[in-house]
N, C-alpha and C positions, 0 to 999 in steps of 0.2 A: 410531430417528428419533423415533418416537413421543411424542402429548404433547400440552396443550392450547397447548403455548407457539409463539407466531408463530414461523416461520422466516426467519434471517438467514443471507446468502451475502456474503461479500467475501472480497478477495485480495492479491494482490501480484506483479507482474511480477518475474521474476529476471533484470532488467539488472545488477544489482548488488547490494554489500551493504547492507544498510539502516543508518540514521544516524538523527541523534534529529531529523529531519524525520517519519521516519516513525514514532518514539518516540511523538511528542509527537500528532502527525498523524492517528495512525489507532490504533495499538497500544495505549494507554492506553484510548482508547474502546473497541475490540476487547474486552478484559480485561472493561472493566467490563459490556459487556454479555453475557457469557456467562451471567451467573444469571439473564438477561429472556427471552434467544430462545433458540430451537435455532440453533445455530451451524453452520455450514461455512464455512472459510478454505481457500480453495485459492492455491495456488503456480503461476499460470498462464503457464506453459512456452511455451506454443502464441503466446500474445498476444506474448510477449519475443520472437519469430519475425518477428514484423510490420515491424520492423525493426534487428531484429539476425541478422538471418538468414544474412550472410555468414560470420558467426566464431560458431560455437558452442561451442569448444571450452571454453571456462569455463559452460557453463550449468547442467551435472551438478552441478559443484561448488557452482557460487553457489544452486540449490535446496537442497542439505543445509545451508548457513550460514543462509539464512532460514530452515531449519526449524529450527534452534538457537535462530535471535535469536526465534522467537517463541514456544517453551517457555521459554526461559530469561525472557522478560519477564511471561509467566503465563499463556499461552493452556493450558488443560490439556484433553490430550488424554480425559480421562473426562468432561470435558462439552460440548468442541466436537469437530467433524470437521475434520482437517488431514490435506489430501491435494496431491497433485502434477497437476494439469488434465491431462496425459497420461495418469495411468495409469488414466483413468476416460474408456474412448472411447465411451460414448453421449452427451457432448459434442459429438465429430464429428458423429455420428448426427444428433442434433435439431439441430448448427450448418447441415447441410445440408436437412432437410426445411422448416426457416423461411427458409432462404435459397431454397425456391421460391414463398411466398410476399411476401416483403419487395420491394418495386419499388423498383427503382435509385433512383427520388428523393429516398425518405430517406434513405439511405447518403450521395449525393453532396451533402446540405444540413448532414451534419453536418462542425460547427467543425473538429474535428481533419482532417478531409479537403481542407476548404479551406482548412486551414494545408500541406496537404502540397502542395496545387494551385499555392500563392503560392509556395513556395522554387523559385526560379526556376534555381540551380545544383543543384538534386536530379537525380539520374540517371534516368532512364525506367524503370530496372527496377525502382526505388524506390519506384515508384507503382503498388503490388501489388494484386493482386485480395484480396490476404489485407488489405491494409490498409485498402482498401475496405470490405471486409465486417467488420471488427474488430465493428462496434457488432452483429452477428448473431452473432458467436462469443459475446460477451458476453452478449447475449442468451438465447444456448443454457445458458451457466454461470449462471446466473439461474431461468431456467425447466424445465431440468432437475430442480431440488428443490422448482420451486413454489415460490419463495420470496417471503416477504410483504413483507421488507424490505431494502434496500442502504445501508450506510454509503457513502455519495458525499461528495466534495466538490463546491462549484458548480460548477465545470467538466467534473465527468463529468454532469451532470444533463440535458444534451441526448442523449447518449447511454441515457441510462436512459429518458428518455421515449420513443426508441424501442424498446426492449425495451417496455415498455407496450403501443406501437403495434401491432408487431408479436403479443403477447398477444391484443390484441383481435382484432387482421385474423383469426387462426389460432381463436379462440372463434366468431368469426362467422361464418367460412367451414365449418366444424367443430362442432364438442360446446366447451360451454365448459369447457375442460381447465386454465385458465391463468389464475391471481391477477394482478392488474396491480400488482408490485412497489412499494412506496413509496421515495423517498428518506428517507436518516436522515441532517441535517445537524445535525455535533455543532457546540461549540465551538472549534476546532482552535486554539490558538496559533502564533502564525508564529513559524518559529524560522529566523533571520538564519544565514547561511552564512558560513565565514570572512573573504568578500570584501564582508562588506554585504548581500549580493543574498539573495533564500528560497535557505535549504540546498537543494542537489537535486544526483544524480549527476552530469547533465550538467554541470553547473559545476565540477562537482571541487572544490568550496569545504565538503566535507562532513566532520562528526565522527563516525565508525562506531562503532556498538554492538559492534564484535568490538575496537575501538582500547584499547590498552594503557594504562596510565597515563602512561608516559612520551611516547607516540604525542599522548595528547591535550594533555598540557604542550607538544610540540614545536608542534603543529599550534597552540596558542592563543597561543604566542609572535607567532606571526606572523598574527593576526586585525588585520580594521582596526578603527580605533578612530574617536574623534572628530577629523575632520582639522584642527579648528582647533585642537587641542589638541596642541603640538610639544612640549614638553618638561613635567616638573614642574613646578609652580606656575601655570602657564596654567590658567583657569578653564575647565573641560569641559563640554559639555552634555549627559548620560545620556540623554536622552527621543531624540537622533540617531544613540545608538551601538550598536552591534549587541555589542559585548560588555555592554553593561550589560541589553541584552535578554536576554541568557542568564542574568545575574544575577536575573533576574526570577521566572526558571523554576525554577535551580537551588539559588540561595544561600538560606540561612535568612530567612525573611519580616523577624522582629527584626534584621537587618543591614542590609538593603536601601535603609533611608531614611539611616542612616551612611555609606554606600558611594556613595550619591546629593548628599550634602551636601558627604561629602570631596571628592567628583569635581568638583562646582562650587566648589568654595573652591581647589582647586589642589594642597590636602592630597596627595589620594592621586594620585600617577603611574601612566600607564597600565601599565607594568610591572608594577607592585604589584597593580594591580586586575585583570590578566589572571591573575597567577600565584596570584589568591584564586580566581578563577572557577574557576580549573584544579582544585584541588583539593575545591573544592564540586562539582565536576561528578564528578571518580573518586568522591566518596564516595557521592552520588548514584545513579550507576553500579555501586557495588561488588555489590549483591546480584546482577545481572545479569550481570555477568563473574565472579563466582562458580559461578553455574548453568553458565555460557556453559562452564565448563573442565571441568565433571562430565559435561556432552553433550559435549564435543569429544573424552573419554576415553572416550565410549562412545555412540559413532556408529550401532552395532549397533540399537540403544534408539530411536535418529532416526529410521532406519530403518526399523522395524519399525512406529512411529507413523506413519509415512507410508501405509506396507502394509495395514496394519489402517486406515487412512481412509479409502485409496481403496475399501476392500473394501466399508465402512459405506456411503460414497457413490454406487460402484456399486450396490447394493441400492436404493437411494431413486431414483437416474436410471432404474435399469431399469422401473423402477414408473412413473415418467412415459410412459417411450418407449412402455410394453404400452399403457398409454391411448393416447397420442400416435398409435399405430399402426393400432387401433384405430379411433379417430375420424376419420382419413384413408381408413378403408379399404384398407389397404395386406393384400396378401396372409399370411395366418397363417403363423408359423414352426412 
C-alpha cells in the first residue's frame, strides 16, 4: 500500500447482482482510476445488513458473484486491493471508537435517516441502530485506510460530509490522525431500466452483468419504448425512449444517427430496434461474459483474491488503529 499515490476507497453493498447501472455508474470509472490512485474496493456486507438483516441466506453467494463481476470488468488484484468488509475486523473496532465522538444530531440529519423516518408503513424494528449509525460505519470504512478520495454519486455527498466531520472532530479532540477525504464525482451516464425508470435492483428492472445472451434478448423484448409509437410506421421520439438511451451507450456511434432518423421517420419499428440493441449489447458485454465464465470455473482463485485482499487491507487498517489507540491513550495491547 506504500507509494506516492493518493489512496482511494469505494465499494458495493451485496444486496443483489450487479447490473448495467453499476457498470456504467461506477465500475468503468473504478477501472480507469486504478492507475491514478492506490485503490481499495470493498464488498460491504455489513452495510447490506442495515436493511437486509432478516434474510441473509444469499449474502455469501452474492459476495462471490460481485467479486467475479469486479474482476471480469477489469479490477486488477495486482493493482487494487479487493476485499470483503467483514473480513477486516478493524472496521468494526474503528466504528465503535468513532461512534463515541459522533453527536447523535449529525446522524439524525442525514437524508437517508430522514427517509427511513418518513416511511410510515416501516416496522419499528427496521428503524434500527445499524441504520441510524450507517454513516459512522461508512466513515470507519474510509478512515481505516486514511483514504484521500472517495468516488461517490451526488446522493452520497451528505454521508461523506459526515465522514469529514467525524475525522475533523477526532483530530481536534486527540491528534491529527485522519485526512478529510474528498469526494470524486464522475460523469455517470444515466442508465434506464427495462421499465424506463433508473436501472435499480429495487425496481427489478435491470439487465445483470451475469445475464446470458438469451436472457438479454428476452428482457429487451419487453422493454418500454416511446408510448406514442404504437406500430411500425408511426413516427418515434428517440429522445424520450429508454431503448434509444441504451443505444447511445452500446451501439456503434456511426449507426446512432441512422437509428435516430429511421425511428423518427417510422421506418424502424420498435421490435427491430430492440433486436438490434440486444445484439449490440451482447457484443459489448462479450469480453466480460468470457472472463466471467473463466472465473466461474475457478472460484478458488476468486476466494484467494478476496483472502489476499483482506490480509493486505488488515495490515493497512491495523496500522491506522495502532495510531488511533495511541492518540486516544487507550491501554496498550
